[in-house]
N, CA, C and O atoms as a printed pandas DataFrame, in Angstrom:
     atom_number atom_name residue_name chain_id  residue_number  x_coord  y_coord  z_coord
0              1         N          MET        A               1   97.673   98.819   58.095
1              2        CA          MET        A               1   97.684   97.490   58.673
2              3         C          MET        A               1   99.083   97.132   59.186
3              4         O          MET        A               1   99.215   96.570   60.273
4              5         N          ASP        A               2  100.122   97.451   58.417
5              6        CA          ASP        A               2  101.476   97.133   58.851
6              7         C          ASP        A               2  101.873   97.935   60.089
7              8         O          ASP        A               2  102.574   97.428   60.964
8              9         N          ALA        A               3  101.421   99.188   60.158
9             10        CA          ALA        A               3  101.723  100.008   61.337
10            11         C          ALA        A               3  101.101   99.392   62.580
11            12         O          ALA        A               3  101.729   99.359   63.638
12            13         N          ARG        A               4   99.879   98.908   62.459
13            14        CA          ARG        A               4   99.200   98.291   63.602
14            15         C          ARG        A               4   99.934   97.035   64.054
15            16         O          ARG        A               4  100.100   96.808   65.252
16            17         N          ARG        A               5  100.370   96.227   63.108
17            18        CA          ARG        A               5  101.130   95.021   63.467
18            19         C          ARG        A               5  102.433   95.395   64.165
19            20         O          ARG        A               5  102.847   94.729   65.114
20            21         N          GLY        A               6  103.069   96.450   63.697
21            22        CA          GLY        A               6  104.288   96.920   64.345
22            23         C          GLY        A               6  104.025   97.366   65.772
23            24         O          GLY        A               6  104.827   97.107   66.669
24            25         N          GLN        A               7  102.892   98.041   65.980
25            26        CA          GLN        A               7  102.520   98.458   67.336
26            27         C          GLN        A               7  102.279   97.244   68.220
27            28         O          GLN        A               7  102.729   97.211   69.366
28            29         N          TYR        A               8  101.574   96.247   67.699
29            30        CA          TYR        A               8  101.316   95.034   68.478
30            31         C          TYR        A               8  102.624   94.355   68.862
31            32         O          TYR        A               8  102.779   93.887   69.990
32            33         N          ARG        A               9  103.565   94.303   67.922
33            34        CA          ARG        A               9  104.866   93.678   68.228
34            35         C          ARG        A               9  105.583   94.469   69.318
35            36         O          ARG        A               9  106.190   93.878   70.212
36            37         N          LEU        A              10  105.518   95.798   69.254
37            38        CA          LEU        A              10  106.150   96.620   70.292
38            39         C          LEU        A              10  105.516   96.388   71.654
39            40         O          LEU        A              10  106.218   96.299   72.661
40            41         N          PHE        A              11  104.188   96.291   71.690
41            42        CA          PHE        A              11  103.493   96.106   72.961
42            43         C          PHE        A              11  103.797   94.763   73.603
43            44         O          PHE        A              11  103.528   94.576   74.790
44            45         N          GLU        A              12  104.347   93.833   72.856
45            46        CA          GLU        A              12  104.749   92.547   73.427
46            47         C          GLU        A              12  106.030   92.668   74.243
47            48         O          GLU        A              12  106.333   91.783   75.044
48            49         N          LEU        A              13  106.778   93.736   74.056
49            50        CA          LEU        A              13  108.021   93.944   74.800
50            51         C          LEU        A              13  107.701   94.516   76.181
51            52         O          LEU        A              13  107.062   95.563   76.282
52            53         N          PRO        A              14  108.140   93.838   77.245
53            54        CA          PRO        A              14  107.804   94.300   78.599
54            55         C          PRO        A              14  108.223   95.744   78.875
55            56         O          PRO        A              14  107.492   96.474   79.544
56            57         N          GLY        A              15  109.366   96.163   78.383
57            58        CA          GLY        A              15  109.823   97.533   78.619
58            59         C          GLY        A              15  108.911   98.568   77.983
59            60         O          GLY        A              15  108.656   99.623   78.564
60            61         N          VAL        A              16  108.424   98.264   76.797
61            62        CA          VAL        A              16  107.511   99.176   76.108
62            63         C          VAL        A              16  106.178   99.239   76.843
63            64         O          VAL        A              16  105.613  100.318   77.025
64            65         N          ARG        A              17  105.678   98.081   77.266
65            66        CA          ARG        A              17  104.413   98.054   78.013
66            67         C          ARG        A              17  104.525   98.868   79.294
67            68         O          ARG        A              17  103.626   99.640   79.629
68            69         N          LEU        A              18  105.638   98.691   80.012
69            70        CA          LEU        A              18  105.836   99.428   81.260
70            71         C          LEU        A              18  105.926  100.925   80.990
71            72         O          LEU        A              18  105.330  101.722   81.714
72            73         N          TYR        A              19  106.663  101.311   79.961
73            74        CA          TYR        A              19  106.790  102.725   79.618
74            75         C          TYR        A              19  105.420  103.326   79.306
75            76         O          TYR        A              19  105.082  104.401   79.801
76            77         N          LEU        A              20  104.641  102.637   78.491
77            78        CA          LEU        A              20  103.326  103.133   78.116
78            79         C          LEU        A              20  102.411  103.244   79.332
79            80         O          LEU        A              20  101.734  104.256   79.515
80            81         N          ALA        A              21  102.392  102.204   80.162
81            82        CA          ALA        A              21  101.562  102.221   81.371
82            83         C          ALA        A              21  102.007  103.345   82.300
83            84         O          ALA        A              21  101.172  104.039   82.881
84            85         N          ARG        A              22  103.322  103.526   82.443
85            86        CA          ARG        A              22  103.848  104.584   83.307
86            87         C          ARG        A              22  103.387  105.959   82.817
87            88         O          ARG        A              22  103.022  106.813   83.626
88            89         N          GLU        A              23  103.403  106.176   81.508
89            90        CA          GLU        A              23  102.987  107.463   80.959
90            91         C          GLU        A              23  101.494  107.713   81.147
91            92         O          GLU        A              23  101.087  108.836   81.445
92            93         N          VAL        A              24  100.688  106.690   80.976
93            94        CA          VAL        A              24   99.243  106.844   81.180
94            95         C          VAL        A              24   98.957  107.186   82.646
95            96         O          VAL        A              24   98.170  108.086   82.937
96            97         N          ILE        A              25   99.596  106.468   83.553
97            98        CA          ILE        A              25   99.369  106.706   84.985
98            99         C          ILE        A              25   99.958  108.047   85.407
99           100         O          ILE        A              25   99.376  108.739   86.242
100          101         N          ARG        A              26  101.117  108.428   84.837
101          102        CA          ARG        A              26  101.698  109.736   85.135
102          103         C          ARG        A              26  100.722  110.844   84.753
103          104         O          ARG        A              26  100.530  111.798   85.506
104          105         N          ALA        A              27  100.103  110.712   83.574
105          106        CA          ALA        A              27   99.146  111.722   83.122
106          107         C          ALA        A              27   97.919  111.759   84.027
107          108         O          ALA        A              27   97.397  112.834   84.325
108          109         N          LYS        A              28   97.457  110.588   84.464
109          110        CA          LYS        A              28   96.290  110.522   85.347
110          111         C          LYS        A              28   96.590  111.199   86.687
111          112         O          LYS        A              28   95.793  112.000   87.174
112          113         N          VAL        A              29   97.741  110.874   87.276
113          114        CA          VAL        A              29   98.116  111.451   88.574
114          115         C          VAL        A              29   98.337  112.953   88.423
115          116         O          VAL        A              29   97.953  113.728   89.300
116          117         N          HIS        A              30   98.948  113.366   87.325
117          118        CA          HIS        A              30   99.161  114.797   87.076
118          119         C          HIS        A              30   97.819  115.531   87.018
119          120         O          HIS        A              30   97.666  116.593   87.623
120          121         N          ASN        A              31   96.860  114.975   86.301
121          122        CA          ASN        A              31   95.549  115.604   86.198
122          123         C          ASN        A              31   94.862  115.678   87.560
123          124         O          ASN        A              31   94.241  116.691   87.884
124          125         N          GLN        A              32   94.968  114.623   88.356
125          126        CA          GLN        A              32   94.368  114.655   89.696
126          127         C          GLN        A              32   95.004  115.768   90.525
127          128         O          GLN        A              32   94.310  116.487   91.244
128          129         N          ARG        A              33   96.323  115.908   90.423
129          130        CA          ARG        A              33   97.030  116.946   91.175
130          131         C          ARG        A              33   96.581  118.335   90.721
131          132         O          ARG        A              33   96.344  119.217   91.546
132          133         N          VAL        A              34   96.466  118.524   89.399
133          134        CA          VAL        A              34   96.019  119.813   88.869
134          135         C          VAL        A              34   94.616  120.148   89.382
135          136         O          VAL        A              34   94.347  121.287   89.765
136          137         N          MET        A              35   93.734  119.165   89.388
137          138        CA          MET        A              35   92.367  119.405   89.874
138          139         C          MET        A              35   92.377  119.816   91.341
139          140         O          MET        A              35   91.646  120.724   91.737
140          141         N          LEU        A              36   93.200  119.154   92.147
141          142        CA          LEU        A              36   93.268  119.521   93.564
142          143         C          LEU        A              36   93.897  120.899   93.749
143          144         O          LEU        A              36   93.442  121.680   94.585
144          145         N          LEU        A              37   94.941  121.204   92.974
145          146        CA          LEU        A              37   95.554  122.527   93.082
146          147         C          LEU        A              37   94.570  123.622   92.695
147          148         O          LEU        A              37   94.531  124.680   93.322
148          149         N          ARG        A              38   93.791  123.367   91.679
149          150        CA          ARG        A              38   92.875  124.372   91.158
150          151         C          ARG        A              38   91.635  124.534   92.038
151          152         O          ARG        A              38   91.167  125.652   92.251
152          153         N          TYR        A              39   91.108  123.428   92.545
153          154        CA          TYR        A              39   89.798  123.484   93.204
154          155         C          TYR        A              39   89.787  123.006   94.655
155          156         O          TYR        A              39   88.754  123.106   95.317
156          157         N          GLY        A              40   90.887  122.499   95.159
157          158        CA          GLY        A              40   90.833  121.922   96.498
158          159         C          GLY        A              40   92.134  122.086   97.250
159          160         O          GLY        A              40   92.881  123.038   97.025
160          161         N          ASP        A              41   92.396  121.162   98.135
161          162        CA          ASP        A              41   93.604  121.151   98.956
162          163         C          ASP        A              41   94.521  120.035   98.483
163          164         O          ASP        A              41   94.073  118.914   98.243
164          165         N          VAL        A              42   95.806  120.344   98.350
165          166        CA          VAL        A              42   96.782  119.350   97.923
166          167         C          VAL        A              42   97.436  118.756   99.159
167          168         O          VAL        A              42   97.927  119.497  100.010
168          169         N          PRO        A              43   97.453  117.429   99.275
169          170        CA          PRO        A              43   98.107  116.819  100.439
170          171         C          PRO        A              43   99.614  117.045  100.402
171          172         O          PRO        A              43  100.197  117.238   99.335
172          173         N          GLU        A              44  100.227  117.021  101.558
173          174        CA          GLU        A              44  101.668  117.220  101.655
174          175         C          GLU        A              44  102.451  116.055  101.037
175          176         O          GLU        A              44  103.576  116.225  100.568
176          177         N          ARG        A              45  101.830  114.866  101.048
177          178        CA          ARG        A              45  102.514  113.689  100.520
178          179         C          ARG        A              45  102.669  113.782   99.010
179          180         O          ARG        A              45  101.742  114.196   98.314
180          181         N          VAL        A              46  103.824  113.403   98.505
181          182        CA          VAL        A              46  104.090  113.435   97.075
182          183         C          VAL        A              46  104.483  112.032   96.633
183          184         O          VAL        A              46  105.304  111.376   97.274
184          185         N          LEU        A              47  103.892  111.582   95.538
185          186        CA          LEU        A              47  104.221  110.262   95.014
186          187         C          LEU        A              47  105.292  110.376   93.948
187          188         O          LEU        A              47  105.299  111.325   93.164
188          189         N          SER        A              48  106.191  109.414   93.917
189          190        CA          SER        A              48  107.225  109.353   92.891
190          191         C          SER        A              48  106.936  108.159   91.992
191          192         O          SER        A              48  106.734  107.049   92.483
192          193         N          LEU        A              49  106.915  108.374   90.699
193          194        CA          LEU        A              49  106.614  107.289   89.758
194          195         C          LEU        A              49  107.895  106.568   89.371
195          196         O          LEU        A              49  108.352  106.679   88.234
196          197         N          ARG        A              50  108.466  105.841   90.294
197          198        CA          ARG        A              50  109.679  105.091   90.023
198          199         C          ARG        A              50  109.395  103.601   90.129
199          200         O          ARG        A              50  109.916  102.914   91.007
200          201         N          ALA        A              51  108.575  103.124   89.234
201          202        CA          ALA        A              51  108.188  101.718   89.252
202          203         C          ALA        A              51  109.079  100.926   88.306
203          204         O          ALA        A              51  109.283  101.325   87.159
204          205         N          GLY        A              52  109.607   99.810   88.781
205          206        CA          GLY        A              52  110.433   98.954   87.956
206          207         C          GLY        A              52  109.644   97.847   87.280
207          208         O          GLY        A              52  110.076   97.290   86.270
208          209         N          VAL        A              53  108.490   97.533   87.841
209          210        CA          VAL        A              53  107.633   96.498   87.253
210          211         C          VAL        A              53  106.193   96.990   87.279
211          212         O          VAL        A              53  105.845   97.914   88.015
212          213         N          LEU        A              54  105.370   96.353   86.462
213          214        CA          LEU        A              54  103.986   96.789   86.313
214          215         C          LEU        A              54  103.210   96.731   87.627
215          216         O          LEU        A              54  102.388   97.608   87.888
216          217         N          THR        A              55  103.452   95.719   88.455
217          218        CA          THR        A              55  102.707   95.622   89.716
218          219         C          THR        A              55  103.020   96.798   90.640
219          220         O          THR        A              55  102.130   97.276   91.343
220          221         N          GLU        A              56  104.268   97.272   90.653
221          222        CA          GLU        A              56  104.614   98.453   91.455
222          223         C          GLU        A              56  103.882   99.680   90.928
223          224         O          GLU        A              56  103.416  100.511   91.707
224          225         N          LEU        A              57  103.782   99.793   89.612
225          226        CA          LEU        A              57  103.086  100.914   88.999
226          227         C          LEU        A              57  101.613  100.919   89.381
227          228         O          LEU        A              57  101.039  101.975   89.648
228          229         N          LEU        A              58  101.004   99.738   89.406
229          230        CA          LEU        A              58   99.597   99.643   89.805
230          231         C          LEU        A              58   99.422  100.054   91.266
231          232         O          LEU        A              58   98.412  100.659   91.627
232          233         N          GLY        A              59  100.399   99.728   92.101
233          234        CA          GLY        A              59  100.349  100.157   93.499
234          235         C          GLY        A              59  100.432  101.665   93.622
235          236         O          GLY        A              59   99.732  102.269   94.435
236          237         N          ILE        A              60  101.284  102.270   92.816
237          238        CA          ILE        A              60  101.399  103.735   92.818
238          239         C          ILE        A              60  100.089  104.364   92.366
239          240         O          ILE        A              60   99.631  105.345   92.951
240          241         N          GLU        A              61   99.485  103.797   91.325
241          242        CA          GLU        A              61   98.209  104.327   90.843
242          243         C          GLU        A              61   97.149  104.236   91.932
243          244         O          GLU        A              61   96.380  105.177   92.124
244          245         N          GLY        A              62   97.099  103.121   92.644
245          246        CA          GLY        A              62   96.134  102.962   93.732
246          247         C          GLY        A              62   96.356  103.956   94.849
247          248         O          GLY        A              62   95.398  104.522   95.375
248          249         N          ASN        A              63   97.622  104.179   95.223
249          250        CA          ASN        A              63   97.932  105.163   96.269
250          251         C          ASN        A              63   97.546  106.571   95.838
251          252         O          ASN        A              63   97.006  107.341   96.634
252          253         N          ALA        A              64   97.823  106.913   94.571
253          254        CA          ALA        A              64   97.471  108.239   94.069
254          255         C          ALA        A              64   95.962  108.423   94.061
255          256         O          ALA        A              64   95.467  109.491   94.422
256          257         N          ALA        A              65   95.225  107.396   93.654
257          258        CA          ALA        A              65   93.761  107.480   93.644
258          259         C          ALA        A              65   93.230  107.648   95.066
259          260         O          ALA        A              65   92.306  108.430   95.292
260          261         N          ALA        A              66   93.798  106.932   96.014
261          262        CA          ALA        A              66   93.360  107.057   97.411
262          263         C          ALA        A              66   93.592  108.475   97.924
263          264         O          ALA        A              66   92.723  109.047   98.583
264          265         N          LEU        A              67   94.769  109.050   97.624
265          266        CA          LEU        A              67   95.047  110.424   98.049
266          267         C          LEU        A              67   94.084  111.409   97.397
267          268         O          LEU        A              67   93.591  112.333   98.043
268          269         N          TYR        A              68   93.825  111.201   96.115
269          270        CA          TYR        A              68   92.926  112.094   95.388
270          271         C          TYR        A              68   91.524  112.074   95.993
271          272         O          TYR        A              68   90.940  113.125   96.260
272          273         N          PHE        A              69   90.993  110.877   96.205
273          274        CA          PHE        A              69   89.642  110.798   96.742
274          275         C          PHE        A              69   89.578  111.223   98.204
275          276         O          PHE        A              69   88.543  111.696   98.673
276          277         N          GLU        A              70   90.693  111.053   98.927
277          278        CA          GLU        A              70   90.753  111.527  100.309
278          279         C          GLU        A              70   90.596  113.052  100.354
279          280         O          GLU        A              70   89.992  113.591  101.282
280          281         N          GLN        A              71   91.142  113.742   99.346
281          282        CA          GLN        A              71   91.101  115.203   99.307
282          283         C          GLN        A              71   89.993  115.756   98.411
283          284         O          GLN        A              71   89.779  116.968   98.381
284          285         N          SER        A              72   89.289  114.895   97.685
285          286        CA          SER        A              72   88.326  115.383   96.696
286          287         C          SER        A              72   87.178  116.177   97.315
287          288         O          SER        A              72   86.614  117.056   96.663
288          289         N          GLU        A              73   86.834  115.885   98.542
289          290        CA          GLU        A              73   85.761  116.639   99.204
290          291         C          GLU        A              73   86.121  118.119   99.313
291          292         O          GLU        A              73   85.238  118.977   99.341
292          293         N          SER        A              74   87.419  118.413   99.376
293          294        CA          SER        A              74   87.842  119.812   99.485
294          295         C          SER        A              74   87.549  120.600   98.214
295          296         O          SER        A              74   87.585  121.830   98.229
296          297         N          MET        A              75   87.260  119.905   97.112
297          298        CA          MET        A              75   86.940  120.588   95.853
298          299         C          MET        A              75   85.461  120.952   95.743
299          300         O          MET        A              75   85.070  121.665   94.819
300          301         N          LEU        A              76   84.644  120.476   96.661
301          302        CA          LEU        A              76   83.200  120.684   96.582
302          303         C          LEU        A              76   82.748  121.707   97.612
303          304         O          LEU        A              76   83.248  121.729   98.736
304          305         N          GLN        A              77   81.815  122.540   97.229
305          306        CA          GLN        A              77   81.220  123.451   98.190
306          307         C          GLN        A              77   80.269  122.652   99.072
307          308         O          GLN        A              77   79.363  121.983   98.575
308          309         N          GLN        A              78   80.475  122.724  100.362
309          310        CA          GLN        A              78   79.624  121.987  101.284
310          311         C          GLN        A              78   78.320  122.747  101.517
311          312         O          GLN        A              78   78.281  123.976  101.567
312          313         N          ARG        A              79   77.280  121.973  101.655
313          314        CA          ARG        A              79   75.979  122.535  102.009
314          315         C          ARG        A              79   75.526  121.852  103.287
315          316         O          ARG        A              79   75.983  120.757  103.616
316          317         N          ALA        A              80   74.633  122.501  103.995
317          318        CA          ALA        A              80   74.179  121.954  105.274
318          319         C          ALA        A              80   73.377  120.663  105.101
319          320         O          ALA        A              80   73.342  119.834  106.011
320          321         N          ASP        A              81   72.731  120.482  103.940
321          322        CA          ASP        A              81   71.846  119.329  103.784
322          323         C          ASP        A              81   72.507  118.108  103.124
323          324         O          ASP        A              81   71.821  117.115  102.882
324          325         N          TRP        A              82   73.806  118.147  102.828
325          326        CA          TRP        A              82   74.466  116.960  102.284
326          327         C          TRP        A              82   75.961  116.988  102.571
327          328         O          TRP        A              82   76.543  118.031  102.869
328          329         N          ARG        A              83   76.549  115.824  102.472
329          330        CA          ARG        A              83   77.989  115.677  102.655
330          331         C          ARG        A              83   78.405  114.392  101.954
331          332         O          ARG        A              83   77.746  113.363  102.096
332          333         N          PHE        A              84   79.495  114.449  101.198
333          334        CA          PHE        A              84   79.995  113.257  100.529
334          335         C          PHE        A              84   80.846  112.419  101.464
335          336         O          PHE        A              84   81.537  112.945  102.337
336          337         N          ASP        A              85   80.790  111.124  101.275
337          338        CA          ASP        A              85   81.587  110.189  102.062
338          339         C          ASP        A              85   82.475  109.411  101.105
339          340         O          ASP        A              85   81.984  108.599  100.321
340          341         N          TRP        A              86   83.787  109.655  101.164
341          342        CA          TRP        A              86   84.727  109.039  100.226
342          343         C          TRP        A              86   85.569  107.960  100.906
343          344         O          TRP        A              86   86.722  107.759  100.525
344          345         N          ARG        A              87   85.037  107.282  101.874
345          346        CA          ARG        A              87   85.851  106.337  102.640
346          347         C          ARG        A              87   86.145  105.037  101.912
347          348         O          ARG        A              87   86.903  104.220  102.435
348          349         N          GLY        A              88   85.601  104.810  100.768
349          350        CA          GLY        A              88   85.911  103.579  100.052
350          351         C          GLY        A              88   84.997  103.373   98.872
351          352         O          GLY        A              88   84.046  104.122   98.653
352          353         N          ARG        A              89   85.305  102.349   98.125
353          354        CA          ARG        A              89   84.496  102.032   96.956
354          355         C          ARG        A              89   83.304  101.187   97.367
355          356         O          ARG        A              89   83.356  100.427   98.334
356          357         N          ASN        A              90   82.236  101.338   96.610
357          358        CA          ASN        A              90   81.032  100.584   96.890
358          359         C          ASN        A              90   80.379  100.256   95.559
359          360         O          ASN        A              90   80.166  101.146   94.734
360          361         N          ARG        A              91   80.065   99.011   95.347
361          362        CA          ARG        A              91   79.462   98.607   94.079
362          363         C          ARG        A              91   77.999   98.995   93.991
363          364         O          ARG        A              91   77.443   99.084   92.896
364          365         N          ARG        A              92   77.380   99.222   95.117
365          366        CA          ARG        A              92   75.960   99.568   95.136
366          367         C          ARG        A              92   75.792  100.995   95.644
367          368         O          ARG        A              92   76.552  101.465   96.491
368          369         N          SER        A              93   74.798  101.661   95.118
369          370        CA          SER        A              93   74.546  103.020   95.590
370          371         C          SER        A              93   73.901  102.960   96.976
371          372         O          SER        A              93   73.197  101.999   97.286
372          373         N          PRO        A              94   74.131  103.969   97.804
373          374        CA          PRO        A              94   73.530  103.989   99.137
374          375         C          PRO        A              94   72.016  104.158   99.048
375          376         O          PRO        A              94   71.486  104.653   98.053
376          377         N          ASP        A              95   71.337  103.738  100.110
377          378        CA          ASP        A              95   69.879  103.904  100.157
378          379         C          ASP        A              95   69.531  105.385   99.999
379          380         O          ASP        A              95   70.191  106.265  100.552
380          381         N          GLY        A              96   68.490  105.622   99.239
381          382        CA          GLY        A              96   68.025  106.993   99.076
382          383         C          GLY        A              96   68.767  107.771   98.019
383          384         O          GLY        A              96   68.561  108.978   97.891
384          385         N          TRP        A              97   69.636  107.113   97.246
385          386        CA          TRP        A              97   70.369  107.830   96.211
386          387         C          TRP        A              97   69.705  107.582   94.873
387          388         O          TRP        A              97   69.362  106.430   94.606
388          389         N          PRO        A              98   69.501  108.536   94.031
389          390        CA          PRO        A              98   69.814  109.942   94.239
390          391         C          PRO        A              98   68.818  110.593   95.193
391          392         O          PRO        A              98   67.688  110.123   95.331
392          393         N          PRO        A              99   69.236  111.677   95.852
393          394        CA          PRO        A              99   68.343  112.321   96.831
394          395         C          PRO        A              99   67.107  112.906   96.142
395          396         O          PRO        A              99   67.165  113.334   94.990
396          397         N          ALA        A             100   66.008  112.913   96.863
397          398        CA          ALA        A             100   64.770  113.502   96.349
398          399         C          ALA        A             100   64.935  115.005   96.245
399          400         O          ALA        A             100   65.576  115.631   97.089
400          401         N          ARG        A             101   64.361  115.571   95.218
401          402        CA          ARG        A             101   64.475  117.027   95.036
402          403         C          ARG        A             101   63.251  117.727   95.515
403          404         O          ARG        A             101   63.171  118.953   95.440
């Protein structure tokens, strides 16, 4: 119980929160890069995680996600009867999804 309270007190410090968020996002971006290197094409653009505030870090995460999804089609084997469209987020599934088998 005391350890948890100590963690909560640490998380109240802006520097600790930023460090923790930066590490989580660094790991996420690293994993996306590894997946593209292993299974797809890696874009020439490289992101630097030099965020001074949390809002900048969220912007970096959004840019990394956009790059990842822009290249994610390169990780899939294309077939003549389907093609993925990664042009943006959509809260609703497209008509006819999932496809009939």
